[in-house]
N, C-alpha and C positions, 0 to 999 in steps of 0.2 A: 882510506884504508879499509880492508876487508875484515870486518869483525864477525865473530860467529853469529851475532844477531842479524847483521846485514845479509849474510849467506842464507840463513834460515828464512829471512823475509823474502829474498829473491826466489828461493826454492818454493815457498808457499805461493808466491805470485805466479811462478811458472806452472805449478800444479793447478792453480785456479783457472788459467786460460788454456792449458794444454787439452783438457777434455772437450772444451768448447770448439777449439780449432779442429781437433780430430773428428768430432762428431759432424761438423759441417762437411769435412772431406769425405767421411763415410757415407753421409746422406747423398752427396753428389755422386759417389761411386754407385750406390744402389740405384740412383735415379737414371744412370746411364743405361740400365737394362730396359727402361721404358722406351728407349729409342727403337726397340724391335717392333713397336707398333706401326712404324712407318714402312710401308712397302708398296711397290707399284701394283696397280691393278685393283686397289681398294679405294673406295670413295673417300674424299677429304674428310667428311664428317665422321665416317666410320673410323678412320685413322685417329682423329682427335678423340673419339670416345674410347678407343683402345688405349691410347696414350694416357688418358686420364685414369683409366682403370689400373694401368700398370704403375701409375704414380701414387696410388693409395698408400702403399707402405712408406713412401717418402713423405707424404703429407702427415701420416701418423708420427713418423720419426721427428718431423719438424715441430709438431705440437709437443712431443716429449722433450725435445731440446729446449723449447721455450719454458716449459715447466722446470727443467733442470737448471736453466740459466738463473731463475729466481729462487728455486728451492732445490739446492744441490742434493740433499739426501733423498728426497722423494724422486727427483728426476734420475738420480744414479741408480736407485733401486728399480725404477721402471725400465731404464735402458738395459740393465743387467737381466731383468726378467724377460724382456723382449728378445734379447740375444739367446737366452736359455730356451725359451719357448719355441723360437723359430728354428733352432738347431735340428730337432728330429724331423720337422717338416721339410726343411731344405735338404737334409740327408736323404730322406725317402724319395723325394722327387729326383735327385741326382743319381741315386743308386738305381732306380727304375730305368732311368735313361742311359746311364753309363755301364751299369753292372760291374762296378768297381768300388770296393770299400775305400781304398786309398784315395782315389780321385774324389769321392764323395766327402771324405774327411777334409781334403784340401779345400773344397768349395766351402765347407762350414768354416774352416779357418780363415777364409777370405771374406766371407759375408757376415757371419753371426758373431764370431769371437771378438772382432773389434768392438762391437757394441757392449759386450760383457766387460771388456777392459776399460772402455770409456765410462761405463757405469761405475766401475770400481774407482776410477780416478775422480769422478764427481763425489763419491762417498768419502774418499780420502781428503779431498779438498774441503768438504763440509767439516770434517773433524779437525783438520788443521786450522781452519779459520774460526771454528767454534772455540777451540782451546786458546787461540790467540785473543779472542774477544773476552774470554773468561779471565785471562791473566792481565788484561789491560785495565 
């Protein structure tokens, strides 16, 4: 039978794992952009070097995800700050390339806003499980 306590427990469990899954998917999405490093006419080692340079943001995000996995509040704050700090950078790059405010905002919504939301979910999960531990 579904009691209110079972529903809140399953919601807390969902909120605990949702940011982890979303963060992995977002990192995979960001990592796809590194595939631009591979193109014909460039030496193999140069392509590998370019690929590794393009993967630096993904490596940083993986480290932050590992932190968030163990310390939800710290990791959530870091992810939200990364999303907020990267937004002006991503906007300016895309605005200079596309000369369109709307398209630049769409790119931000696609790339940086998910990390802000994921950070917020980690923070919510921290407080849900903290209050659960305090009441137990």
